[in-house]
Every structure is written in C-alpha cells, then in structure tokens.
FIZADREN-256606 format. One record per atom (N, C-alpha, C): residue in three letters; residue number from 0; x, y, z; atom name. Coordinates in nm, 4 decimals, padded with zeros to 6 digits. Layout:
# FIZADREN-256606
@r:ALA k:NUM u:X v:Y w:Z a:CA
...
# end
This chain:
# FIZADREN-256606
@r:MET k:0 u:04.9600 v:02.3242 w:-08.3919 a:N
@r:MET k:0 u:04.8536 v:02.3283 w:-08.2966 a:CA
@r:MET k:0 u:04.7991 v:02.1915 w:-08.2755 a:C
@r:ALA k:1 u:04.7480 v:02.1751 w:-08.1572 a:N
@r:ALA k:1 u:04.6912 v:02.0464 w:-08.1206 a:CA
@r:ALA k:1 u:04.5451 v:02.0442 w:-08.1676 a:C
@r:ASP k:2 u:04.4988 v:01.9243 w:-08.1924 a:N
@r:ASP k:2 u:04.3621 v:01.9059 w:-08.2369 a:CA
@r:ASP k:2 u:04.2669 v:01.9280 w:-08.1209 a:C
@r:PRO k:3 u:04.1659 v:02.0194 w:-08.1364 a:N
@r:PRO k:3 u:04.0728 v:02.0490 w:-08.0245 a:CA
@r:PRO k:3 u:03.9785 v:01.9324 w:-07.9948 a:C
@r:ASN k:4 u:03.9709 v:01.8334 w:-08.0806 a:N
@r:ASN k:4 u:03.8838 v:01.7207 w:-08.0585 a:CA
@r:ASN k:4 u:03.9570 v:01.6037 w:-07.9980 a:C
@r:SER k:5 u:04.0769 v:01.6230 w:-07.9529 a:N
@r:SER k:5 u:04.1563 v:01.5122 w:-07.9007 a:CA
@r:SER k:5 u:04.1051 v:01.4686 w:-07.7641 a:C
@r:LEU k:6 u:04.1479 v:01.3482 w:-07.7252 a:N
@r:LEU k:6 u:04.1054 v:01.2930 w:-07.5969 a:CA
@r:LEU k:6 u:04.1578 v:01.3787 w:-07.4781 a:C
@r:GLY k:7 u:04.2777 v:01.4357 w:-07.4943 a:N
@r:GLY k:7 u:04.3341 v:01.5197 w:-07.3912 a:CA
@r:GLY k:7 u:04.2454 v:01.6417 w:-07.3655 a:C
@r:HIS k:8 u:04.1996 v:01.7037 w:-07.4724 a:N
@r:HIS k:8 u:04.1111 v:01.8202 w:-07.4571 a:CA
@r:HIS k:8 u:03.9765 v:01.7795 w:-07.3935 a:C
@r:PHE k:9 u:03.9290 v:01.6628 w:-07.4301 a:N
@r:PHE k:9 u:03.8061 v:01.6151 w:-07.3715 a:CA
@r:PHE k:9 u:03.8169 v:01.6010 w:-07.2228 a:C
@r:PHE k:10 u:03.9253 v:01.5368 w:-07.1744 a:N
@r:PHE k:10 u:03.9423 v:01.5203 w:-07.0273 a:CA
@r:PHE k:10 u:03.9703 v:01.6518 w:-06.9595 a:C
@r:GLU k:11 u:04.0394 v:01.7409 w:-07.0290 a:N
@r:GLU k:11 u:04.0635 v:01.8763 w:-06.9717 a:CA
@r:GLU k:11 u:03.9294 v:01.9503 w:-06.9557 a:C
@r:ASN k:12 u:03.8449 v:01.9477 w:-07.0532 a:N
@r:ASN k:12 u:03.7141 v:02.0108 w:-07.0451 a:CA
@r:ASN k:12 u:03.6220 v:01.9421 w:-06.9422 a:C
@r:PHE k:13 u:03.6327 v:01.8077 w:-06.9408 a:N
@r:PHE k:13 u:03.5535 v:01.7332 w:-06.8464 a:CA
@r:PHE k:13 u:03.5975 v:01.7699 w:-06.7040 a:C
@r:THR k:14 u:03.7292 v:01.7745 w:-06.6769 a:N
@r:THR k:14 u:03.7801 v:01.8033 w:-06.5448 a:CA
@r:THR k:14 u:03.7364 v:01.9484 w:-06.5001 a:C
@r:VAL k:15 u:03.7481 v:02.0406 w:-06.5928 a:N
@r:VAL k:15 u:03.7063 v:02.1797 w:-06.5599 a:CA
@r:VAL k:15 u:03.5563 v:02.1840 w:-06.5290 a:C
@r:SER k:16 u:03.4805 v:02.1090 w:-06.6073 a:N
@r:SER k:16 u:03.3341 v:02.1039 w:-06.5832 a:CA
@r:SER k:16 u:03.3020 v:02.0415 w:-06.4454 a:C
@r:MET k:17 u:03.3705 v:01.9330 w:-06.4083 a:N
@r:MET k:17 u:03.3467 v:01.8685 w:-06.2798 a:CA
@r:MET k:17 u:03.3906 v:01.9588 w:-06.1667 a:C
@r:VAL k:18 u:03.5008 v:02.0273 w:-06.1800 a:N
@r:VAL k:18 u:03.5442 v:02.1214 w:-06.0768 a:CA
@r:VAL k:18 u:03.4382 v:02.2328 w:-06.0598 a:C
@r:SER k:19 u:03.3846 v:02.2794 w:-06.1684 a:N
@r:SER k:19 u:03.2773 v:02.3801 w:-06.1637 a:CA
@r:SER k:19 u:03.1556 v:02.3300 w:-06.0931 a:C
@r:VAL k:20 u:03.1130 v:02.2053 w:-06.1233 a:N
@r:VAL k:20 u:02.9983 v:02.1434 w:-06.0564 a:CA
@r:VAL k:20 u:03.0249 v:02.1295 w:-05.9079 a:C
@r:VAL k:21 u:03.1447 v:02.0850 w:-05.8696 a:N
@r:VAL k:21 u:03.1787 v:02.0675 w:-05.7287 a:CA
@r:VAL k:21 u:03.1734 v:02.2038 w:-05.6580 a:C
@r:ILE k:22 u:03.2305 v:02.3071 w:-05.7205 a:N
@r:ILE k:22 u:03.2256 v:02.4403 w:-05.6624 a:CA
@r:ILE k:22 u:03.0823 v:02.4882 w:-05.6484 a:C
@r:ALA k:23 u:03.0006 v:02.4626 w:-05.7483 a:N
@r:ALA k:23 u:02.8600 v:02.5040 w:-05.7455 a:CA
@r:ALA k:23 u:02.7853 v:02.4308 w:-05.6331 a:C
@r:LEU k:24 u:02.8131 v:02.3008 w:-05.6158 a:N
@r:LEU k:24 u:02.7484 v:02.2272 w:-05.5088 a:CA
@r:LEU k:24 u:02.7915 v:02.2726 w:-05.3684 a:C
@r:ILE k:25 u:02.9197 v:02.3053 w:-05.3558 a:N
@r:ILE k:25 u:02.9655 v:02.3591 w:-05.2292 a:CA
@r:ILE k:25 u:02.8980 v:02.4915 w:-05.1991 a:C
@r:GLY k:26 u:02.8871 v:02.5719 w:-05.2977 a:N
@r:GLY k:26 u:02.8176 v:02.7040 w:-05.2791 a:CA
@r:GLY k:26 u:02.6696 v:02.6798 w:-05.2454 a:C
@r:PHE k:27 u:02.6037 v:02.5875 w:-05.3101 a:N
@r:PHE k:27 u:02.4652 v:02.5584 w:-05.2791 a:CA
@r:PHE k:27 u:02.4512 v:02.5075 w:-05.1387 a:C
@r:TRP k:28 u:02.5422 v:02.4183 w:-05.0955 a:N
@r:TRP k:28 u:02.5368 v:02.3623 w:-04.9580 a:CA
@r:TRP k:28 u:02.5540 v:02.4739 w:-04.8542 a:C
@r:THR k:29 u:02.6549 v:02.5579 w:-04.8778 a:N
@r:THR k:29 u:02.6793 v:02.6675 w:-04.7756 a:CA
@r:THR k:29 u:02.5679 v:02.7676 w:-04.7749 a:C
@r:THR k:30 u:02.4954 v:02.7841 w:-04.8848 a:N
@r:THR k:30 u:02.3904 v:02.8818 w:-04.8902 a:CA
@r:THR k:30 u:02.2574 v:02.8317 w:-04.8384 a:C
@r:PHE k:31 u:02.2201 v:02.7137 w:-04.8797 a:N
@r:PHE k:31 u:02.0856 v:02.6608 w:-04.8491 a:CA
@r:PHE k:31 u:02.0812 v:02.5464 w:-04.7510 a:C
@r:VAL k:32 u:02.1501 v:02.4405 w:-04.7778 a:N
@r:VAL k:32 u:02.1377 v:02.3153 w:-04.7021 a:CA
@r:VAL k:32 u:02.1874 v:02.3317 w:-04.5599 a:C
@r:LYS k:33 u:02.2971 v:02.4065 w:-04.5412 a:N
@r:LYS k:33 u:02.3549 v:02.4271 w:-04.4086 a:CA
@r:LYS k:33 u:02.2597 v:02.4889 w:-04.3096 a:C
@r:ASN k:34 u:02.1694 v:02.5776 w:-04.3640 a:N
@r:ASN k:34 u:02.0791 v:02.6509 w:-04.2787 a:CA
@r:ASN k:34 u:01.9402 v:02.5858 w:-04.2591 a:C
@r:LEU k:35 u:01.9228 v:02.4694 w:-04.3166 a:N
@r:LEU k:35 u:01.7951 v:02.3989 w:-04.2977 a:CA
@r:LEU k:35 u:01.7867 v:02.3477 w:-04.1562 a:C
@r:VAL k:36 u:01.6653 v:02.3429 w:-04.1036 a:N
@r:VAL k:36 u:01.6462 v:02.2912 w:-03.9654 a:CA
@r:VAL k:36 u:01.5993 v:02.1465 w:-03.9746 a:C
@r:ASN k:37 u:01.6271 v:02.0736 w:-03.8673 a:N
@r:ASN k:37 u:01.5844 v:01.9312 w:-03.8663 a:CA
@r:ASN k:37 u:01.4584 v:01.9230 w:-03.7757 a:C
@r:ARG k:38 u:01.4054 v:01.8072 w:-03.7670 a:N
@r:ARG k:38 u:01.2795 v:01.7838 w:-03.6928 a:CA
@r:ARG k:38 u:01.2975 v:01.8193 w:-03.5451 a:C
@r:LYS k:39 u:01.4103 v:01.7833 w:-03.4882 a:N
@r:LYS k:39 u:01.4317 v:01.8082 w:-03.3430 a:CA
@r:LYS k:39 u:01.4354 v:01.9589 w:-03.3145 a:C
@r:GLU k:40 u:01.5031 v:02.0324 w:-03.4033 a:N
@r:GLU k:40 u:01.5106 v:02.1758 w:-03.3849 a:CA
@r:GLU k:40 u:01.3707 v:02.2408 w:-03.3988 a:C
@r:VAL k:41 u:01.2918 v:02.1898 w:-03.4889 a:N
@r:VAL k:41 u:01.1553 v:02.2428 w:-03.5083 a:CA
@r:VAL k:41 u:01.0733 v:02.2177 w:-03.3823 a:C
@r:GLN k:42 u:01.0830 v:02.0968 w:-03.3264 a:N
@r:GLN k:42 u:01.0085 v:02.0680 w:-03.2030 a:CA
@r:GLN k:42 u:01.0529 v:02.1559 w:-03.0885 a:C
@r:GLU k:43 u:01.1832 v:02.1825 w:-03.0782 a:N
@r:GLU k:43 u:01.2310 v:02.2711 w:-02.9737 a:CA
@r:GLU k:43 u:01.1793 v:02.4134 w:-02.9930 a:C
@r:MET k:44 u:01.1774 v:02.4588 w:-03.1187 a:N
@r:MET k:44 u:01.1291 v:02.5902 w:-03.1497 a:CA
@r:MET k:44 u:00.9792 v:02.6041 w:-03.1127 a:C
@r:ILE k:45 u:00.9037 v:02.5016 w:-03.1450 a:N
@r:ILE k:45 u:00.7588 v:02.5044 w:-03.1118 a:CA
@r:ILE k:45 u:00.7393 v:02.5087 w:-02.9629 a:C
@r:GLN k:46 u:00.8152 v:02.4329 w:-02.8887 a:N
@r:GLN k:46 u:00.8042 v:02.4298 w:-02.7437 a:CA
@r:GLN k:46 u:00.8482 v:02.5614 w:-02.6787 a:C
@r:ASN k:47 u:00.9582 v:02.6173 w:-02.7288 a:N
@r:ASN k:47 u:01.0179 v:02.7307 w:-02.6597 a:CA
@r:ASN k:47 u:00.9794 v:02.8674 w:-02.7177 a:C
@r:GLN k:48 u:00.9604 v:02.8771 w:-02.8444 a:N
@r:GLN k:48 u:00.9396 v:03.0083 w:-02.9081 a:CA
@r:GLN k:48 u:00.8007 v:03.0313 w:-02.9602 a:C
@r:SER k:49 u:00.7245 v:02.9273 w:-02.9702 a:N
@r:SER k:49 u:00.5944 v:02.9419 w:-03.0313 a:CA
@r:SER k:49 u:00.4917 v:02.9983 w:-02.9317 a:C
@r:GLN k:50 u:00.3960 v:03.0743 w:-02.9862 a:N
@r:GLN k:50 u:00.2865 v:03.1226 w:-02.9078 a:CA
@r:GLN k:50 u:00.1907 v:03.0105 w:-02.8688 a:C
@r:TYR k:51 u:00.1988 v:02.8999 w:-02.9375 a:N
@r:TYR k:51 u:00.1056 v:02.7881 w:-02.9173 a:CA
@r:TYR k:51 u:00.1073 v:02.7430 w:-02.7724 a:C
@r:GLY k:52 u:00.2243 v:02.7290 w:-02.7163 a:N
@r:GLY k:52 u:00.2355 v:02.6802 w:-02.5760 a:CA
@r:GLY k:52 u:00.1701 v:02.7778 w:-02.4787 a:C
@r:ARG k:53 u:00.1996 v:02.9046 w:-02.4940 a:N
@r:ARG k:53 u:00.1373 v:03.0049 w:-02.4036 a:CA
@r:ARG k:53 u:-00.0115 v:03.0172 w:-02.4301 a:C
@r:ASP k:54 u:-00.0528 v:03.0145 w:-02.5564 a:N
@r:ASP k:54 u:-00.1956 v:03.0191 w:-02.5896 a:CA
@r:ASP k:54 u:-00.2675 v:02.8994 w:-02.5351 a:C
@r:ARG k:55 u:-00.2069 v:02.7836 w:-02.5443 a:N
@r:ARG k:55 u:-00.2707 v:02.6622 w:-02.4941 a:CA
@r:ARG k:55 u:-00.2899 v:02.6715 w:-02.3435 a:C
@r:GLU k:56 u:-00.1899 v:02.7171 w:-02.2706 a:N
@r:GLU k:56 u:-00.2006 v:02.7298 w:-02.1270 a:CA
@r:GLU k:56 u:-00.3126 v:02.8302 w:-02.0929 a:C
@r:PHE k:57 u:-00.3135 v:02.9411 w:-02.1651 a:N
@r:PHE k:57 u:-00.4170 v:03.0429 w:-02.1400 a:CA
@r:PHE k:57 u:-00.5585 v:02.9850 w:-02.1664 a:C
@r:ILE k:58 u:-00.5720 v:02.9130 w:-02.2768 a:N
@r:ILE k:58 u:-00.7006 v:02.8574 w:-02.3099 a:CA
@r:ILE k:58 u:-00.7436 v:02.7498 w:-02.2045 a:C
@r:MET k:59 u:-00.6486 v:02.6665 w:-02.1642 a:N
@r:MET k:59 u:-00.6813 v:02.5666 w:-02.0615 a:CA
@r:MET k:59 u:-00.7206 v:02.6346 w:-01.9306 a:C
@r:ASP k:60 u:-00.6491 v:02.7429 w:-01.8913 a:N
@r:ASP k:60 u:-00.6872 v:02.8137 w:-01.7706 a:CA
@r:ASP k:60 u:-00.8267 v:02.8745 w:-01.7812 a:C
@r:ARG k:61 u:-00.8567 v:02.9282 w:-01.8993 a:N
@r:ARG k:61 u:-00.9914 v:02.9838 w:-01.9205 a:CA
@r:ARG k:61 u:-01.0972 v:02.8785 w:-01.9165 a:C
@r:LEU k:62 u:-01.0713 v:02.7621 w:-01.9752 a:N
@r:LEU k:62 u:-01.1677 v:02.6522 w:-01.9703 a:CA
@r:LEU k:62 u:-01.1914 v:02.6049 w:-01.8247 a:C
@r:LYS k:63 u:-01.0823 v:02.5997 w:-01.7498 a:N
@r:LYS k:63 u:-01.0940 v:02.5618 w:-01.6060 a:CA
@r:LYS k:63 u:-01.1802 v:02.6630 w:-01.5318 a:C
@r:ASP k:64 u:-01.1502 v:02.7914 w:-01.5549 a:N
@r:ASP k:64 u:-01.2342 v:02.8977 w:-01.4903 a:CA
@r:ASP k:64 u:-01.3778 v:02.8862 w:-01.5358 a:C
@r:HIS k:65 u:-01.3985 v:02.8589 w:-01.6609 a:N
@r:HIS k:65 u:-01.5341 v:02.8459 w:-01.7137 a:CA
@r:HIS k:65 u:-01.6076 v:02.7296 w:-01.6467 a:C
@r:LYS k:66 u:-01.5386 v:02.6182 w:-01.6271 a:N
@r:LYS k:66 u:-01.5999 v:02.5009 w:-01.5614 a:CA
@r:LYS k:66 u:-01.6359 v:02.5373 w:-01.4181 a:C
@r:GLU k:67 u:-01.5471 v:02.6065 w:-01.3483 a:N
@r:GLU k:67 u:-01.5769 v:02.6485 w:-01.2096 a:CA
@r:GLU k:67 u:-01.6930 v:02.7471 w:-01.2056 a:C
@r:ASP k:68 u:-01.6949 v:02.8420 w:-01.2997 a:N
@r:ASP k:68 u:-01.8055 v:02.9362 w:-01.3016 a:CA
@r:ASP k:68 u:-01.9379 v:02.8659 w:-01.3377 a:C
@r:SER k:69 u:-01.9311 v:02.7690 w:-01.4278 a:N
@r:SER k:69 u:-02.0509 v:02.6932 w:-01.4645 a:CA
@r:SER k:69 u:-02.1036 v:02.6141 w:-01.3438 a:C
@r:ALA k:70 u:-02.0138 v:02.5555 w:-01.2680 a:N
@r:ALA k:70 u:-02.0537 v:02.4799 w:-01.1531 a:CA
@r:ALA k:70 u:-02.1175 v:02.5719 w:-01.0490 a:C
@r:THR k:71 u:-02.0595 v:02.6914 w:-01.0276 a:N
@r:THR k:71 u:-02.1175 v:02.7872 w:-00.9332 a:CA
@r:THR k:71 u:-02.2532 v:02.8306 w:-00.9801 a:C
@r:LEU k:72 u:-02.2663 v:02.8616 w:-01.1100 a:N
@r:LEU k:72 u:-02.3952 v:02.9027 w:-01.1657 a:CA
@r:LEU k:72 u:-02.4995 v:02.7919 w:-01.1497 a:C
@r:PHE k:73 u:-02.4592 v:02.6665 w:-01.1753 a:N
@r:PHE k:73 u:-02.5508 v:02.5555 w:-01.1616 a:CA
@r:PHE k:73 u:-02.6015 v:02.5436 w:-01.0199 a:C
@r:ARG k:74 u:-02.5083 v:02.5578 w:-00.9204 a:N
@r:ARG k:74 u:-02.5503 v:02.5505 w:-00.7804 a:CA
@r:ARG k:74 u:-02.6467 v:02.6640 w:-00.7475 a:C
@r:ALA k:75 u:-02.6151 v:02.7840 w:-00.7989 a:N
@r:ALA k:75 u:-02.7037 v:02.8992 w:-00.7711 a:CA
@r:ALA k:75 u:-02.8404 v:02.8748 w:-00.8340 a:C
@r:LEU k:76 u:-02.8471 v:02.8246 w:-00.9538 a:N
@r:LEU k:76 u:-02.9737 v:02.7966 w:-01.0231 a:CA
@r:LEU k:76 u:-03.0505 v:02.6861 w:-00.9478 a:C
@r:SER k:77 u:-02.9796 v:02.5875 w:-00.8996 a:N
@r:SER k:77 u:-03.0505 v:02.4825 w:-00.8232 a:CA
@r:SER k:77 u:-03.1118 v:02.5399 w:-00.6941 a:C
@r:LYS k:78 u:-03.0366 v:02.6263 w:-00.6235 a:N
@r:LYS k:78 u:-03.0954 v:02.6889 w:-00.5060 a:CA
@r:LYS k:78 u:-03.2111 v:02.7774 w:-00.5406 a:C
@r:ASN k:79 u:-03.2010 v:02.8516 w:-00.6521 a:N
@r:ASN k:79 u:-03.3118 v:02.9390 w:-00.6923 a:CA
@r:ASN k:79 u:-03.4340 v:02.8537 w:-00.7274 a:C
@r:THR k:80 u:-03.4156 v:02.7394 w:-00.7932 a:N
@r:THR k:80 u:-03.5269 v:02.6550 w:-00.8224 a:CA
@r:THR k:80 u:-03.5952 v:02.6040 w:-00.6970 a:C
@r:GLU k:81 u:-03.5140 v:02.5667 w:-00.5963 a:N
@r:GLU k:81 u:-03.5720 v:02.5197 w:-00.4694 a:CA
@r:GLU k:81 u:-03.6505 v:02.6328 w:-00.4037 a:C
@r:VAL k:82 u:-03.5925 v:02.7527 w:-00.4027 a:N
@r:VAL k:82 u:-03.6606 v:02.8667 w:-00.3420 a:CA
@r:VAL k:82 u:-03.7901 v:02.8990 w:-00.4134 a:C
@r:MET k:83 u:-03.7856 v:02.8939 w:-00.5480 a:N
@r:MET k:83 u:-03.9081 v:02.9209 w:-00.6277 a:CA
@r:MET k:83 u:-04.0154 v:02.8152 w:-00.5969 a:C
@r:SER k:84 u:-03.9774 v:02.6919 w:-00.5827 a:N
@r:SER k:84 u:-04.0730 v:02.5869 w:-00.5482 a:CA
@r:SER k:84 u:-04.1384 v:02.6173 w:-00.4124 a:C
@r:GLU k:85 u:-04.0513 v:02.6518 w:-00.3151 a:N
@r:GLU k:85 u:-04.1045 v:02.6848 w:-00.1818 a:CA
@r:GLU k:85 u:-04.1994 v:02.8078 w:-00.1891 a:C
@r:LEU k:86 u:-04.1593 v:02.9075 w:-00.2691 a:N
@r:LEU k:86 u:-04.2456 v:03.0247 w:-00.2864 a:CA
@r:LEU k:86 u:-04.3782 v:02.9897 w:-00.3472 a:C
@r:LYS k:87 u:-04.3784 v:02.9000 w:-00.4457 a:N
@r:LYS k:87 u:-04.5054 v:02.8560 w:-00.5045 a:CA
@r:LYS k:87 u:-04.5930 v:02.7922 w:-00.4024 a:C
@r:VAL k:88 u:-04.5331 v:02.7083 w:-00.3165 a:N
@r:VAL k:88 u:-04.6098 v:02.6390 w:-00.2143 a:CA
@r:VAL k:88 u:-04.6672 v:02.7451 w:-00.1156 a:C
@r:GLN k:89 u:-04.5827 v:02.8426 w:-00.0777 a:N
@r:GLN k:89 u:-04.6274 v:02.9478 w:00.0165 a:CA
@r:GLN k:89 u:-04.7359 v:03.0313 w:-00.0454 a:C
@r:ILE k:90 u:-04.7232 v:03.0647 w:-00.1752 a:N
@r:ILE k:90 u:-04.8290 v:03.1450 w:-00.2428 a:CA
@r:ILE k:90 u:-04.9576 v:03.0651 w:-00.2471 a:C
@r:ALA k:91 u:-04.9476 v:02.9353 w:-00.2755 a:N
@r:ALA k:91 u:-05.0674 v:02.8562 w:-00.2777 a:CA
@r:ALA k:91 u:-05.1305 v:02.8491 w:-00.1404 a:C
@r:LEU k:92 u:-05.0556 v:02.8359 w:-00.0343 a:N
@r:LEU k:92 u:-05.1057 v:02.8393 w:00.1025 a:CA
@r:LEU k:92 u:-05.1699 v:02.9758 w:00.1358 a:C
@r:LEU k:93 u:-05.1028 v:03.0838 w:00.0974 a:N
@r:LEU k:93 u:-05.1597 v:03.2147 w:00.1230 a:CA
@r:LEU k:93 u:-05.2870 v:03.2381 w:00.0402 a:C
@r:SER k:94 u:-05.2907 v:03.1846 w:-00.0783 a:N
@r:SER k:94 u:-05.4105 v:03.1948 w:-00.1596 a:CA
@r:SER k:94 u:-05.5273 v:03.1235 w:-00.0926 a:C
@r:LYS k:95 u:-05.5018 v:03.0008 w:-00.0417 a:N
@r:LYS k:95 u:-05.6058 v:02.9287 w:00.0304 a:CA
@r:LYS k:95 u:-05.6485 v:03.0012 w:00.1577 a:C
@r:THR k:96 u:-05.5484 v:03.0559 w:00.2279 a:N
@r:THR k:96 u:-05.5818 v:03.1319 w:00.3484 a:CA
@r:THR k:96 u:-05.6647 v:03.2542 w:00.3165 a:C
@r:LEU k:97 u:-05.6274 v:03.3224 w:00.2084 a:N
@r:LEU k:97 u:-05.7066 v:03.4389 w:00.1620 a:CA
@r:LEU k:97 u:-05.8478 v:03.4016 w:00.1268 a:C
@r:GLU k:98 u:-05.8614 v:03.2920 w:00.0587 a:N
@r:GLU k:98 u:-05.9971 v:03.2458 w:00.0221 a:CA
@r:GLU k:98 u:-06.0787 v:03.2126 w:00.1490 a:C
@r:ALA k:99 u:-06.0135 v:03.1504 w:00.2459 a:N
@r:ALA k:99 u:-06.0807 v:03.1155 w:00.3689 a:CA
@r:ALA k:99 u:-06.1230 v:03.2444 w:00.4434 a:C
@r:LEU k:100 u:-06.0343 v:03.3416 w:00.4447 a:N
@r:LEU k:100 u:-06.0701 v:03.4691 w:00.5093 a:CA
@r:LEU k:100 u:-06.1825 v:03.5408 w:00.4360 a:C
@r:GLU k:101 u:-06.1818 v:03.5414 w:00.3055 a:N
@r:GLU k:101 u:-06.2877 v:03.6060 w:00.2276 a:CA
@r:GLU k:101 u:-06.4191 v:03.5284 w:00.2545 a:C
@r:HIS k:102 u:-06.4117 v:03.3990 w:00.2646 a:N
@r:HIS k:102 u:-06.5310 v:03.3210 w:00.2888 a:CA
@r:HIS k:102 u:-06.5860 v:03.3553 w:00.4274 a:C
@r:ARG k:103 u:-06.5042 v:03.3710 w:00.5270 a:N
@r:ARG k:103 u:-06.5484 v:03.4079 w:00.6644 a:CA
@r:ARG k:103 u:-06.6087 v:03.5480 w:00.6630 a:C
@r:ILE k:104 u:-06.5452 v:03.6390 w:00.5885 a:N
@r:ILE k:104 u:-06.5978 v:03.7773 w:00.5860 a:CA
@r:ILE k:104 u:-06.7335 v:03.7813 w:00.5209 a:C
@r:GLU k:105 u:-06.7527 v:03.7051 w:00.4204 a:N
@r:GLU k:105 u:-06.8794 v:03.7013 w:00.3474 a:CA
@r:GLU k:105 u:-06.9893 v:03.6442 w:00.4349 a:C
@r:ARG k:106 u:-06.9667 v:03.5656 w:00.5352 a:N
@r:ARG k:106 u:-07.0677 v:03.5045 w:00.6172 a:CA
@r:ARG k:106 u:-07.1220 v:03.6057 w:00.7108 a:C
# end
C-alpha cells in the first residue's frame, strides 16, 4: 500500500478540494450573483415600475390645483374686503343721514 501522507496523495486531495471549491463557486454564482441587479436596472425599475413617478405626478397636479384655488380664493377675499369697506362707508353715511333725520324730526 502507498503511504497516505505522500506528496501524491496531498496533490490528489488538494485537486479534489479545489474542484469542489470551483463547483461551489459556480453554484453560488448561478444562484445569487447572476440574479443581482445593477444600478442602471434599478433606475429603470424606479422610472417604469415604481409608484413614485405616478404619485409624484399626482402630487404635483394637486399642488398646481391648490395654487390655482388659493389664487381664486385670494381674489374673492380681496373683492369681499373691498365690498365690506364700501358697505362700512355706506353704513356710516346712512347713520349720519338717520341722525340728521332724527334731528329734523325732533325740531
């Protein structure tokens, strides 16, 4: 029988171990590494498949509508303020007229 500690047995065991490692690495690559995505694919997924793009468009449309509604409301409030000022002036004039009439009636 040959000596199990000989150099030939060492290289035989080493070769078998290296072949096993290579097979394990090939299996790992086909299982995990091959299916990993790269940066470009992630960017494409975000642009095409993500809700973010649609949500962003929806939010921007809502903000635009809100700005338009705020501008309309501001114009309406400005007109109401002008009308209220005119009404105050008219009430003051009517009050003075009423006082004048009361003063004439009392005479």
